[in-house]
N, CA, C and O atoms as a Tripos MOL2 file, in Angstrom:
@<TRIPOS>MOLECULE
protein
  296   295    74     0     0
PROTEIN
NO_CHARGES

@<TRIPOS>ATOM
      1 N         -25.5790   50.8060    8.5110 N.3       1 MET1
      2 CA        -25.1900   50.4470    7.2120 C.3       1 MET1
      3 C         -25.4950   48.7440    6.9680 C.2       1 MET1
      4 O         -25.9700   48.3290    5.9110 O.2       1 MET1
      5 N         -25.1870   47.9650    7.9740 N.am      2 LEU2
      6 CA        -25.2430   46.4090    8.0870 C.3       2 LEU2
      7 C         -26.6100   45.9810    8.4100 C.2       2 LEU2
      8 O         -26.9920   44.8420    8.1440 O.2       2 LEU2
      9 N         -27.5340   47.0630    9.1080 N.am      3 ASN3
     10 CA        -28.8710   46.7470    9.6760 C.3       3 ASN3
     11 C         -29.9900   46.4520    8.4400 C.2       3 ASN3
     12 O         -31.0680   45.8990    8.6580 O.2       3 ASN3
     13 N         -29.5050   46.9600    6.9710 N.am      4 ASN4
     14 CA        -30.6310   46.8330    5.9240 C.3       4 ASN4
     15 C         -29.9090   45.4620    5.2080 C.2       4 ASN4
     16 O         -30.1310   45.5360    4.0000 O.2       4 ASN4
     17 N         -29.3460   44.5850    5.4400 N.am      5 ILE5
     18 CA        -29.1020   43.3800    4.6380 C.3       5 ILE5
     19 C         -30.1750   42.4860    4.9120 C.2       5 ILE5
     20 O         -30.4250   41.8780    3.8720 O.2       5 ILE5
     21 N         -30.9220   42.1300    5.8420 N.am      6 GLY6
     22 CA        -31.9150   41.1010    6.0240 C.3       6 GLY6
     23 C         -31.6750   39.7890    5.3250 C.2       6 GLY6
     24 O         -30.6290   39.5410    4.7250 O.2       6 GLY6
     25 N         -32.7050   38.9500    5.4310 N.am      7 LEU7
     26 CA        -32.5270   37.4140    5.1590 C.3       7 LEU7
     27 C         -32.2350   37.1410    3.5720 C.2       7 LEU7
     28 O         -31.4840   36.2560    3.1610 O.2       7 LEU7
     29 N         -32.7870   37.8340    2.9530 N.am      8 PRO8
     30 CA        -32.2140   37.5790    1.4470 C.3       8 PRO8
     31 C         -30.7960   38.0160    1.2410 C.2       8 PRO8
     32 O         -30.0520   37.3780    0.4970 O.2       8 PRO8
     33 N         -30.3820   39.1460    1.9160 N.am      9 GLY9
     34 CA        -28.9190   39.4140    1.6340 C.3       9 GLY9
     35 C         -27.9190   38.3570    2.1300 C.2       9 GLY9
     36 O         -26.9330   37.9350    1.5270 O.2       9 GLY9
     37 N         -28.3960   37.9940    3.4190 N.am     10 LEU10
     38 CA        -27.7000   36.9550    4.1440 C.3      10 LEU10
     39 C         -27.5130   35.5460    3.2000 C.2      10 LEU10
     40 O         -26.4380   34.9570    3.0820 O.2      10 LEU10
     41 N         -28.5430   35.2140    2.6800 N.am     11 LEU11
     42 CA        -28.7230   34.0090    1.8700 C.3      11 LEU11
     43 C         -27.7290   34.2690    0.8890 C.2      11 LEU11
     44 O         -26.7720   33.4950    0.8710 O.2      11 LEU11
     45 N         -27.7600   35.1810    0.0880 N.am     12 LEU12
     46 CA        -26.9460   35.5080   -1.2440 C.3      12 LEU12
     47 C         -25.4620   35.4140   -0.7060 C.2      12 LEU12
     48 O         -24.6170   34.8210   -1.3770 O.2      12 LEU12
     49 N         -25.1480   35.9960    0.4980 N.am     13 ILE13
     50 CA        -23.9740   35.9830    0.9050 C.3      13 ILE13
     51 C         -23.2870   34.3980    1.1950 C.2      13 ILE13
     52 O         -22.1970   33.9650    0.8190 O.2      13 ILE13
     53 N         -24.2880   33.7730    1.9500 N.am     14 ALA14
     54 CA        -23.9220   32.2870    2.2280 C.3      14 ALA14
     55 C         -23.6200   31.5560    1.0070 C.2      14 ALA14
     56 O         -22.6730   30.7750    0.9090 O.2      14 ALA14
     57 N         -24.5510   31.8620   -0.0420 N.am     15 VAL15
     58 CA        -24.4170   30.9870   -1.3840 C.3      15 VAL15
     59 C         -22.9690   31.4860   -1.9940 C.2      15 VAL15
     60 O         -22.1510   30.6160   -2.2930 O.2      15 VAL15
     61 N         -22.7380   32.4770   -2.1270 N.am     16 VAL16
     62 CA        -21.4790   33.0740   -2.5700 C.3      16 VAL16
     63 C         -20.4150   32.5020   -2.0300 C.2      16 VAL16
     64 O         -19.6990   31.8150   -2.7590 O.2      16 VAL16
     65 N         -20.1100   32.6600   -0.7080 N.am     17 VAL17
     66 CA        -19.2090   31.9390    0.0960 C.3      17 VAL17
     67 C         -19.1670   30.2270   -0.1690 C.2      17 VAL17
     68 O         -18.1100   29.6070   -0.2850 O.2      17 VAL17
     69 N         -20.4510   29.6380   -0.2350 N.am     18 LEU18
     70 CA        -20.4780   28.2700   -0.5390 C.3      18 LEU18
     71 C         -19.6770   28.0130   -1.9390 C.2      18 LEU18
     72 O         -18.7650   27.1940   -2.0570 O.2      18 LEU18
     73 N         -20.0990   28.7220   -2.8150 N.am     19 VAL19
     74 CA        -19.7030   28.5060   -4.1020 C.3      19 VAL19
     75 C         -18.0920   28.7940   -4.1230 C.2      19 VAL19
     76 O         -17.3960   27.9160   -4.6330 O.2      19 VAL19
     77 N         -17.4320   29.9930   -3.5900 N.am     20 LEU20
     78 CA        -16.0390   30.0930   -3.4970 C.3      20 LEU20
     79 C         -15.3490   29.1270   -3.0070 C.2      20 LEU20
     80 O         -14.4420   28.5850   -3.6390 O.2      20 LEU20
     81 N         -15.7260   28.7720   -1.7260 N.am     21 PHE21
     82 CA        -14.9520   27.7820   -1.0280 C.3      21 PHE21
     83 C         -15.0720   26.2930   -1.2140 C.2      21 PHE21
     84 O         -14.1330   25.5010   -1.1210 O.2      21 PHE21
     85 N         -16.4390   25.9670   -1.5120 N.am     22 GLY22
     86 CA        -16.9180   24.4790   -1.5350 C.3      22 GLY22
     87 C         -17.3670   24.0880   -0.1520 C.2      22 GLY22
     88 O         -17.0460   24.6970    0.8680 O.2      22 GLY22
     89 N         -18.0770   23.1040   -0.1990 N.am     23 ARG23
     90 CA        -18.7530   22.4520    1.0690 C.3      23 ARG23
     91 C         -17.6110   21.9010    1.9330 C.2      23 ARG23
     92 O         -17.5580   22.2150    3.1220 O.2      23 ARG23
     93 N         -16.8180   21.2010    1.4560 N.am     24 GLY24
     94 CA        -15.8840   20.6400    2.1590 C.3      24 GLY24
     95 C         -14.6650   21.4940    2.9550 C.2      24 GLY24
     96 O         -14.0110   21.1200    3.9280 O.2      24 GLY24
     97 N         -14.5860   22.6400    2.2880 N.am     25 LYS25
     98 CA        -13.5890   23.3820    2.8440 C.3      25 LYS25
     99 C         -14.4490   24.3610    4.3080 C.2      25 LYS25
    100 O         -13.9340   24.6710    5.3830 O.2      25 LYS25
    101 N         -15.5510   24.5810    3.9300 N.am     26 ILE26
    102 CA        -16.3290   25.0250    5.0330 C.3      26 ILE26
    103 C         -16.7980   24.1490    5.8220 C.2      26 ILE26
    104 O         -17.0960   24.6080    6.9240 O.2      26 ILE26
    105 N         -17.0020   22.9220    5.6630 N.am     27 SER27
    106 CA        -17.2560   21.8560    6.7330 C.3      27 SER27
    107 C         -15.8650   21.9010    7.8220 C.2      27 SER27
    108 O         -15.8330   21.8980    9.0530 O.2      27 SER27
    109 N         -14.9490   21.9380    6.9750 N.am     28 SER28
    110 CA        -13.4970   21.4930    7.8750 C.3      28 SER28
    111 C         -13.5310   23.1020    8.8300 C.2      28 SER28
    112 O         -13.5140   23.1480   10.0600 O.2      28 SER28
    113 N         -13.5690   24.0540    8.1090 N.am     29 LEU29
    114 CA        -13.6690   25.2970    8.7530 C.3      29 LEU29
    115 C         -14.2960   25.4190   10.1040 C.2      29 LEU29
    116 O         -13.7230   25.7480   11.1430 O.2      29 LEU29
    117 N         -15.7920   25.0490    9.9130 N.am     30 MET30
    118 CA        -16.5770   24.9890   10.9830 C.3      30 MET30
    119 C         -16.1780   24.0310   11.8990 C.2      30 MET30
    120 O         -16.4670   24.3230   13.0600 O.2      30 MET30
    121 N         -15.5250   22.8370   11.7170 N.am     31 GLY31
    122 CA        -15.0130   21.9220   12.7250 C.3      31 GLY31
    123 C         -14.0180   22.4970   13.3630 C.2      31 GLY31
    124 O         -14.0560   22.2950   14.5760 O.2      31 GLY31
    125 N         -12.9010   23.3150   12.8890 N.am     32 GLU32
    126 CA        -11.9490   24.1440   13.6700 C.3      32 GLU32
    127 C         -12.2530   24.9250   14.4020 C.2      32 GLU32
    128 O         -11.5740   25.1520   15.4030 O.2      32 GLU32
    129 N         -13.6280   25.7260   14.0600 N.am     33 VAL33
    130 CA        -14.2800   26.9590   14.8700 C.3      33 VAL33
    131 C         -14.7700   26.2400   16.3240 C.2      33 VAL33
    132 O         -14.5620   26.7310   17.4340 O.2      33 VAL33
    133 N         -15.4460   25.0060   16.0670 N.am     34 GLY34
    134 CA        -16.1020   24.2420   17.1550 C.3      34 GLY34
    135 C         -15.0600   23.8360   18.1280 C.2      34 GLY34
    136 O         -15.3240   23.8170   19.3310 O.2      34 GLY34
    137 N         -13.7480   23.4700   17.6190 N.am     35 LYS35
    138 CA        -12.6240   22.8360   18.3580 C.3      35 LYS35
    139 C         -12.0920   24.1730   19.3890 C.2      35 LYS35
    140 O         -11.7900   24.1160   20.5810 O.2      35 LYS35
    141 N         -12.0990   25.2960   18.5280 N.am     36 GLY36
    142 CA        -11.5070   26.5390   19.0930 C.3      36 GLY36
    143 C         -12.4660   26.9270   20.3650 C.2      36 GLY36
    144 O         -11.9740   27.2130   21.4570 O.2      36 GLY36
    145 N         -13.8450   26.9090   20.1310 N.am     37 ILE37
    146 CA        -14.6300   27.4820   21.3780 C.3      37 ILE37
    147 C         -14.6430   26.3260   22.1490 C.2      37 ILE37
    148 O         -14.7690   26.6560   23.3280 O.2      37 ILE37
    149 N         -14.5610   24.9560   21.9990 N.am     38 THR38
    150 CA        -14.3950   23.9840   23.1880 C.3      38 THR38
    151 C         -13.2880   24.3650   23.9060 C.2      38 THR38
    152 O         -13.3810   24.5840   25.1140 O.2      38 THR38
    153 N         -12.1710   24.4780   23.2650 N.am     39 SER39
    154 CA        -10.7990   24.8410   23.8030 C.3      39 SER39
    155 C         -11.0440   26.1960   24.7210 C.2      39 SER39
    156 O         -10.8230   26.1100   25.9290 O.2      39 SER39
    157 N         -11.4590   27.3370   24.2040 N.am     40 PHE40
    158 CA        -11.7490   28.3800   24.9730 C.3      40 PHE40
    159 C         -12.7080   28.1670   26.3150 C.2      40 PHE40
    160 O         -12.4650   28.6240   27.4320 O.2      40 PHE40
    161 N         -13.7370   27.4470   25.9750 N.am     41 LYS41
    162 CA        -14.6060   27.2500   27.4460 C.3      41 LYS41
    163 C         -14.0340   26.4010   28.3380 C.2      41 LYS41
    164 O         -14.2820   26.5300   29.5360 O.2      41 LYS41
    165 N         -13.1880   25.4150   27.8740 N.am     42 LYS42
    166 CA        -12.0770   24.6430   28.7570 C.3      42 LYS42
    167 C         -11.1850   25.5300   29.3950 C.2      42 LYS42
    168 O         -11.2130   25.5130   30.6260 O.2      42 LYS42
    169 N         -10.3540   26.3450   28.8080 N.am     43 GLY43
    170 CA         -9.3750   27.3720   29.5370 C.3      43 GLY43
    171 C         -10.2740   28.2870   30.3780 C.2      43 GLY43
    172 O          -9.8950   28.4730   31.5350 O.2      43 GLY43
    173 N         -11.5240   28.9510   29.9370 N.am     44 VAL44
    174 CA        -11.9610   29.6260   31.1170 C.3      44 VAL44
    175 C         -12.6000   28.9770   32.3020 C.2      44 VAL44
    176 O         -12.6760   29.5160   33.4060 O.2      44 VAL44
    177 N         -13.0640   27.7660   32.0040 N.am     45 LYS45
    178 CA        -13.0720   26.6010   33.1800 C.3      45 LYS45
    179 C         -12.0830   26.3460   33.9580 C.2      45 LYS45
    180 O         -12.3380   26.2080   35.1540 O.2      45 LYS45
    181 N         -10.9410   26.2400   33.5770 N.am     46 ASP46
    182 CA         -9.6600   25.8560   34.1870 C.3      46 ASP46
    183 C          -9.2390   27.2680   35.1230 C.2      46 ASP46
    184 O          -8.9870   27.2260   36.3270 O.2      46 ASP46
    185 N          -9.2290   28.2740   34.4390 N.am     47 GLY47
    186 CA         -9.0330   29.5190   34.9900 C.3      47 GLY47
    187 C          -9.9000   29.9760   36.1520 C.2      47 GLY47
    188 O          -9.4550   30.4480   37.1980 O.2      47 GLY47
    189 N         -11.0790   29.8020   35.8840 N.am     48 THR48
    190 CA        -11.9770   29.9060   37.1610 C.3      48 THR48
    191 C         -11.6730   28.7540   38.2710 C.2      48 THR48
    192 O         -11.5680   29.1120   39.4440 O.2      48 THR48
    193 N         -11.5560   27.6340   37.9950 N.am     49 ASP49
    194 CA        -11.2270   26.6110   38.9540 C.3      49 ASP49
    195 C          -9.9700   26.8670   39.5810 C.2      49 ASP49
    196 O          -9.8060   26.4680   40.7340 O.2      49 ASP49
    197 N          -8.9880   27.5240   38.9360 N.am     50 GLU50
    198 CA         -7.5480   27.9880   39.6170 C.3      50 GLU50
    199 C          -7.9130   29.0710   40.5390 C.2      50 GLU50
    200 O          -7.3820   29.0750   41.6500 O.2      50 GLU50
    201 N          -8.8700   30.1210   40.1770 N.am     51 ILE51
    202 CA         -9.0320   31.3570   41.1270 C.3      51 ILE51
    203 C          -9.7010   30.8770   42.5360 C.2      51 ILE51
    204 O          -9.3710   31.2350   43.6670 O.2      51 ILE51
    205 N         -10.7350   29.9630   42.1550 N.am     52 GLU52
    206 CA        -11.4490   29.5140   43.3460 C.3      52 GLU52
    207 C         -10.8720   28.6920   44.1880 C.2      52 GLU52
    208 O         -11.3550   28.6300   45.3180 O.2      52 GLU52
    209 N          -9.6780   27.8400   43.8470 N.am     53 ASN53
    210 CA         -8.6640   27.1030   44.4970 C.3      53 ASN53
    211 C          -7.7890   27.9130   45.4570 C.2      53 ASN53
    212 O          -7.5220   27.6800   46.6360 O.2      53 ASN53
    213 N          -7.3550   29.0580   44.5560 N.am     54 ALA54
    214 CA         -6.3880   30.0340   45.3270 C.3      54 ALA54
    215 C          -7.1200   30.4240   46.2850 C.2      54 ALA54
    216 O          -6.6540   30.2470   47.4100 O.2      54 ALA54
    217 N          -8.3200   30.9950   46.1840 N.am     55 SER55
    218 CA         -9.1200   31.8860   47.2660 C.3      55 SER55
    219 C          -9.4580   30.8170   48.2780 C.2      55 SER55
    220 O          -9.4970   31.2770   49.4190 O.2      55 SER55
    221 N          -9.6990   29.5940   48.1980 N.am     56 ASN56
    222 CA         -9.8130   28.6390   49.2290 C.3      56 ASN56
    223 C          -8.6490   28.4000   49.9470 C.2      56 ASN56
    224 O          -8.7820   28.2000   51.1540 O.2      56 ASN56
    225 N          -7.2500   28.3720   49.3390 N.am     57 ASP57
    226 CA         -6.3180   28.2140   49.7650 C.3      57 ASP57
    227 C          -5.8370   29.2880   50.7660 C.2      57 ASP57
    228 O          -5.2780   29.1040   51.8460 O.2      57 ASP57
    229 N          -6.1690   30.4180   50.1850 N.am     58 ASP58
    230 CA         -5.9740   31.7120   51.0420 C.3      58 ASP58
    231 C          -6.8790   31.6850   52.4710 C.2      58 ASP58
    232 O          -6.4010   32.0070   53.5580 O.2      58 ASP58
    233 N          -8.0700   31.3070   52.2980 N.am     59 ASP59
    234 CA         -8.9230   31.2920   53.2470 C.3      59 ASP59
    235 C          -8.4110   30.0440   54.5200 C.2      59 ASP59
    236 O          -8.5110   30.1830   55.7390 O.2      59 ASP59
    237 N          -7.9740   29.1000   53.9270 N.am     60 ALA60
    238 CA         -7.5210   28.2060   55.0830 C.3      60 ALA60
    239 C          -6.2990   28.5440   55.7160 C.2      60 ALA60
    240 O          -6.0380   28.1280   56.8440 O.2      60 ALA60
    241 N          -5.3130   29.4790   54.8830 N.am     61 GLN61
    242 CA         -4.3470   30.0230   55.5490 C.3      61 GLN61
    243 C          -4.5900   30.8460   56.6310 C.2      61 GLN61
    244 O          -4.1630   30.6480   57.7680 O.2      61 GLN61
    245 N          -5.3960   31.9290   56.2090 N.am     62 VAL62
    246 CA         -6.0090   32.7730   57.2910 C.3      62 VAL62
    247 C          -6.5940   32.2030   58.5990 C.2      62 VAL62
    248 O          -6.3780   32.7040   59.7030 O.2      62 VAL62
    249 N          -7.3700   31.0900   58.3740 N.am     63 ARG63
    250 CA         -8.0460   30.3950   59.2530 C.3      63 ARG63
    251 C          -6.6570   29.8420   60.2810 C.2      63 ARG63
    252 O          -6.6420   30.0830   61.4880 O.2      63 ARG63
    253 N          -5.6100   29.1290   59.6250 N.am     64 ASP64
    254 CA         -4.7150   28.5090   60.5230 C.3      64 ASP64
    255 C          -3.9130   29.3020   61.1590 C.2      64 ASP64
    256 O          -3.2470   28.8430   62.0870 O.2      64 ASP64
    257 N          -3.7940   30.8460   60.7410 N.am     65 VAL65
    258 CA         -2.9630   31.7750   61.3890 C.3      65 VAL65
    259 C          -3.6590   32.7940   62.6210 C.2      65 VAL65
    260 O          -3.1220   33.7770   63.1320 O.2      65 VAL65
    261 N          -4.6220   32.3940   62.8320 N.am     66 THR66
    262 CA         -5.4390   33.0910   63.8460 C.3      66 THR66
    263 C          -4.8110   32.4010   65.4100 C.2      66 THR66
    264 O          -4.8260   31.1910   65.6350 O.2      66 THR66
    265 N          -4.3770   33.2450   66.2030 N.am     67 PRO67
    266 CA         -3.8940   32.6580   67.4470 C.3      67 PRO67
    267 C          -4.8690   32.1750   68.3440 C.2      67 PRO67
    268 O          -5.9980   32.6590   68.4190 O.2      67 PRO67
    269 N          -4.4870   31.2840   68.9890 N.am     68 LYS68
    270 CA         -5.4370   30.4120   69.9050 C.3      68 LYS68
    271 C          -6.3420   31.2190   70.5990 C.2      68 LYS68
    272 O          -7.5640   31.0810   70.5420 O.2      68 LYS68
    273 N          -5.6220   32.2380   71.3920 N.am     69 ALA69
    274 CA         -6.6500   32.9640   72.2340 C.3      69 ALA69
    275 C          -7.8210   33.3870   71.5150 C.2      69 ALA69
    276 O          -8.9710   33.1950   71.9100 O.2      69 ALA69
    277 N          -7.4540   34.0500   70.3030 N.am     70 ASP70
    278 CA         -8.7330   34.5760   69.3300 C.3      70 ASP70
    279 C          -9.6120   33.5520   69.2460 C.2      70 ASP70
    280 O         -10.8100   33.8190   69.3300 O.2      70 ASP70
    281 N          -9.2490   32.3980   69.0930 N.am     71 LYS71
    282 CA        -10.0960   31.1610   68.5530 C.3      71 LYS71
    283 C         -11.2190   31.0020   69.8180 C.2      71 LYS71
    284 O         -12.3940   30.7000   69.6070 O.2      71 LYS71
    285 N         -10.7090   31.2350   71.0440 N.am     72 ASP72
    286 CA        -11.5680   30.8430   72.1430 C.3      72 ASP72
    287 C         -12.5470   31.8480   72.2450 C.2      72 ASP72
    288 O         -13.6790   31.5620   72.6340 O.2      72 ASP72
    289 N         -12.1740   33.2040   71.8800 N.am     73 LYS73
    290 CA        -13.4030   34.2330   72.1310 C.3      73 LYS73
    291 C         -14.4390   34.2250   70.8990 C.2      73 LYS73
    292 O         -15.4840   34.8740   70.9410 O.2      73 LYS73
    293 N         -14.0740   33.4640   69.8370 N.am     74 VAL74
    294 CA        -15.0680   33.4080   68.8410 C.3      74 VAL74
    295 C         -15.8760   32.2250   69.1150 C.2      74 VAL74
    296 O         -16.8240   31.9420   68.3830 O.2      74 VAL74
@<TRIPOS>BOND
     1     1     2 1
     2     2     3 1
     3     3     4 2
     4     3     5 am
     5     5     6 1
     6     6     7 1
     7     7     8 2
     8     7     9 am
     9     9    10 1
    10    10    11 1
    11    11    12 2
    12    11    13 am
    13    13    14 1
    14    14    15 1
    15    15    16 2
    16    15    17 am
    17    17    18 1
    18    18    19 1
    19    19    20 2
    20    19    21 am
    21    21    22 1
    22    22    23 1
    23    23    24 2
    24    23    25 am
    25    25    26 1
    26    26    27 1
    27    27    28 2
    28    27    29 am
    29    29    30 1
    30    30    31 1
    31    31    32 2
    32    31    33 am
    33    33    34 1
    34    34    35 1
    35    35    36 2
    36    35    37 am
    37    37    38 1
    38    38    39 1
    39    39    40 2
    40    39    41 am
    41    41    42 1
    42    42    43 1
    43    43    44 2
    44    43    45 am
    45    45    46 1
    46    46    47 1
    47    47    48 2
    48    47    49 am
    49    49    50 1
    50    50    51 1
    51    51    52 2
    52    51    53 am
    53    53    54 1
    54    54    55 1
    55    55    56 2
    56    55    57 am
    57    57    58 1
    58    58    59 1
    59    59    60 2
    60    59    61 am
    61    61    62 1
    62    62    63 1
    63    63    64 2
    64    63    65 am
    65    65    66 1
    66    66    67 1
    67    67    68 2
    68    67    69 am
    69    69    70 1
    70    70    71 1
    71    71    72 2
    72    71    73 am
    73    73    74 1
    74    74    75 1
    75    75    76 2
    76    75    77 am
    77    77    78 1
    78    78    79 1
    79    79    80 2
    80    79    81 am
    81    81    82 1
    82    82    83 1
    83    83    84 2
    84    83    85 am
    85    85    86 1
    86    86    87 1
    87    87    88 2
    88    87    89 am
    89    89    90 1
    90    90    91 1
    91    91    92 2
    92    91    93 am
    93    93    94 1
    94    94    95 1
    95    95    96 2
    96    95    97 am
    97    97    98 1
    98    98    99 1
    99    99   100 2
   100    99   101 am
   101   101   102 1
   102   102   103 1
   103   103   104 2
   104   103   105 am
   105   105   106 1
   106   106   107 1
   107   107   108 2
   108   107   109 am
   109   109   110 1
   110   110   111 1
   111   111   112 2
   112   111   113 am
   113   113   114 1
   114   114   115 1
   115   115   116 2
   116   115   117 am
   117   117   118 1
   118   118   119 1
   119   119   120 2
   120   119   121 am
   121   121   122 1
   122   122   123 1
   123   123   124 2
   124   123   125 am
   125   125   126 1
   126   126   127 1
   127   127   128 2
   128   127   129 am
   129   129   130 1
   130   130   131 1
   131   131   132 2
   132   131   133 am
   133   133   134 1
   134   134   135 1
   135   135   136 2
   136   135   137 am
   137   137   138 1
   138   138   139 1
   139   139   140 2
   140   139   141 am
   141   141   142 1
   142   142   143 1
   143   143   144 2
   144   143   145 am
   145   145   146 1
   146   146   147 1
   147   147   148 2
   148   147   149 am
   149   149   150 1
   150   150   151 1
   151   151   152 2
   152   151   153 am
   153   153   154 1
   154   154   155 1
   155   155   156 2
   156   155   157 am
   157   157   158 1
   158   158   159 1
   159   159   160 2
   160   159   161 am
   161   161   162 1
   162   162   163 1
   163   163   164 2
   164   163   165 am
   165   165   166 1
   166   166   167 1
   167   167   168 2
   168   167   169 am
   169   169   170 1
   170   170   171 1
   171   171   172 2
   172   171   173 am
   173   173   174 1
   174   174   175 1
   175   175   176 2
   176   175   177 am
   177   177   178 1
   178   178   179 1
   179   179   180 2
   180   179   181 am
   181   181   182 1
   182   182   183 1
   183   183   184 2
   184   183   185 am
   185   185   186 1
   186   186   187 1
   187   187   188 2
   188   187   189 am
   189   189   190 1
   190   190   191 1
   191   191   192 2
   192   191   193 am
   193   193   194 1
   194   194   195 1
   195   195   196 2
   196   195   197 am
   197   197   198 1
   198   198   199 1
   199   199   200 2
   200   199   201 am
   201   201   202 1
   202   202   203 1
   203   203   204 2
   204   203   205 am
   205   205   206 1
   206   206   207 1
   207   207   208 2
   208   207   209 am
   209   209   210 1
   210   210   211 1
   211   211   212 2
   212   211   213 am
   213   213   214 1
   214   214   215 1
   215   215   216 2
   216   215   217 am
   217   217   218 1
   218   218   219 1
   219   219   220 2
   220   219   221 am
   221   221   222 1
   222   222   223 1
   223   223   224 2
   224   223   225 am
   225   225   226 1
   226   226   227 1
   227   227   228 2
   228   227   229 am
   229   229   230 1
   230   230   231 1
   231   231   232 2
   232   231   233 am
   233   233   234 1
   234   234   235 1
   235   235   236 2
   236   235   237 am
   237   237   238 1
   238   238   239 1
   239   239   240 2
   240   239   241 am
   241   241   242 1
   242   242   243 1
   243   243   244 2
   244   243   245 am
   245   245   246 1
   246   246   247 1
   247   247   248 2
   248   247   249 am
   249   249   250 1
   250   250   251 1
   251   251   252 2
   252   251   253 am
   253   253   254 1
   254   254   255 1
   255   255   256 2
   256   255   257 am
   257   257   258 1
   258   258   259 1
   259   259   260 2
   260   259   261 am
   261   261   262 1
   262   262   263 1
   263   263   264 2
   264   263   265 am
   265   265   266 1
   266   266   267 1
   267   267   268 2
   268   267   269 am
   269   269   270 1
   270   270   271 1
   271   271   272 2
   272   271   273 am
   273   273   274 1
   274   274   275 1
   275   275   276 2
   276   275   277 am
   277   277   278 1
   278   278   279 1
   279   279   280 2
   280   279   281 am
   281   281   282 1
   282   282   283 1
   283   283   284 2
   284   283   285 am
   285   285   286 1
   286   286   287 1
   287   287   288 2
   288   287   289 am
   289   289   290 1
   290   290   291 1
   291   291   292 2
   292   291   293 am
   293   293   294 1
   294   294   295 1
   295   295   296 2
@<TRIPOS>SUBSTRUCTURE
     1 MET1         2 RESIDUE 1 A MET
     2 LEU2         6 RESIDUE 1 A LEU
     3 ASN3        10 RESIDUE 1 A ASN
     4 ASN4        14 RESIDUE 1 A ASN
     5 ILE5        18 RESIDUE 1 A ILE
     6 GLY6        22 RESIDUE 1 A GLY
     7 LEU7        26 RESIDUE 1 A LEU
     8 PRO8        30 RESIDUE 1 A PRO
     9 GLY9        34 RESIDUE 1 A GLY
    10 LEU10       38 RESIDUE 1 A LEU
    11 LEU11       42 RESIDUE 1 A LEU
    12 LEU12       46 RESIDUE 1 A LEU
    13 ILE13       50 RESIDUE 1 A ILE
    14 ALA14       54 RESIDUE 1 A ALA
    15 VAL15       58 RESIDUE 1 A VAL
    16 VAL16       62 RESIDUE 1 A VAL
    17 VAL17       66 RESIDUE 1 A VAL
    18 LEU18       70 RESIDUE 1 A LEU
    19 VAL19       74 RESIDUE 1 A VAL
    20 LEU20       78 RESIDUE 1 A LEU
    21 PHE21       82 RESIDUE 1 A PHE
    22 GLY22       86 RESIDUE 1 A GLY
    23 ARG23       90 RESIDUE 1 A ARG
    24 GLY24       94 RESIDUE 1 A GLY
    25 LYS25       98 RESIDUE 1 A LYS
    26 ILE26      102 RESIDUE 1 A ILE
    27 SER27      106 RESIDUE 1 A SER
    28 SER28      110 RESIDUE 1 A SER
    29 LEU29      114 RESIDUE 1 A LEU
    30 MET30      118 RESIDUE 1 A MET
    31 GLY31      122 RESIDUE 1 A GLY
    32 GLU32      126 RESIDUE 1 A GLU
    33 VAL33      130 RESIDUE 1 A VAL
    34 GLY34      134 RESIDUE 1 A GLY
    35 LYS35      138 RESIDUE 1 A LYS
    36 GLY36      142 RESIDUE 1 A GLY
    37 ILE37      146 RESIDUE 1 A ILE
    38 THR38      150 RESIDUE 1 A THR
    39 SER39      154 RESIDUE 1 A SER
    40 PHE40      158 RESIDUE 1 A PHE
    41 LYS41      162 RESIDUE 1 A LYS
    42 LYS42      166 RESIDUE 1 A LYS
    43 GLY43      170 RESIDUE 1 A GLY
    44 VAL44      174 RESIDUE 1 A VAL
    45 LYS45      178 RESIDUE 1 A LYS
    46 ASP46      182 RESIDUE 1 A ASP
    47 GLY47      186 RESIDUE 1 A GLY
    48 THR48      190 RESIDUE 1 A THR
    49 ASP49      194 RESIDUE 1 A ASP
    50 GLU50      198 RESIDUE 1 A GLU
    51 ILE51      202 RESIDUE 1 A ILE
    52 GLU52      206 RESIDUE 1 A GLU
    53 ASN53      210 RESIDUE 1 A ASN
    54 ALA54      214 RESIDUE 1 A ALA
    55 SER55      218 RESIDUE 1 A SER
    56 ASN56      222 RESIDUE 1 A ASN
    57 ASP57      226 RESIDUE 1 A ASP
    58 ASP58      230 RESIDUE 1 A ASP
    59 ASP59      234 RESIDUE 1 A ASP
    60 ALA60      238 RESIDUE 1 A ALA
    61 GLN61      242 RESIDUE 1 A GLN
    62 VAL62      246 RESIDUE 1 A VAL
    63 ARG63      250 RESIDUE 1 A ARG
    64 ASP64      254 RESIDUE 1 A ASP
    65 VAL65      258 RESIDUE 1 A VAL
    66 THR66      262 RESIDUE 1 A THR
    67 PRO67      266 RESIDUE 1 A PRO
    68 LYS68      270 RESIDUE 1 A LYS
    69 ALA69      274 RESIDUE 1 A ALA
    70 ASP70      278 RESIDUE 1 A ASP
    71 LYS71      282 RESIDUE 1 A LYS
    72 ASP72      286 RESIDUE 1 A ASP
    73 LYS73      290 RESIDUE 1 A LYS
    74 VAL74      294 RESIDUE 1 A VAL
């Protein structure tokens, strides 16, 4: 259904949206979208870092728990 819109249809939609909402409203909306994307990327990065730190902490605890006799064999 939407695969037949094409470039002229998209331009017509853009012009209608611009007329209905005005340039100022659209620019402020796009600014908010940009802030949301930045916040999302920061959240994903923080989550990834937290998972990596937890994994590194788990590995360090496993190495510390290894008995001394087993360390000599390795």
